[in-house]
Phi, psi and omega in degrees: 000138181247131174232091181285349168291342179279346186243040175287142176292134174286133170293138180274129179276160180288144173308144172297120181273166178298325175292323179291323187287320177302315181304313182296318175306315183293313185296319176294314182297328176287328178293313189291324174303316184293324179287324175292327177283324170301312183297325177290327171301312174305304185292333183273327180279319184256114172242185179306323178274354174130193186279140183232130179229157180087006173270156185298313181298319178298329177284326178292319176301314176298321178297319182287326173297313181301318180291316179291324175296321183290321178296320174295312177304318175296315184297332185274333190254356186248120174245347182244221185269117176228147176244145175288000000 
């Protein structure tokens, strides 16, 4: 049985440039910062006694989560000239 579609030649992709590599490193670091801030939100809001809202550390954790989420979204959607 001959299946010609299984033997398609693979296209060679362009090599990764230094700029593209740095963009991906920044994207990964922004994601890790967002994940860490999400853990901070959980740890400041959920304690052994239940959920707590309105404390200063909890509010700061929410602000940090909002900022890092914004940064991560901007790094993922902006490939050209973009401003934060």
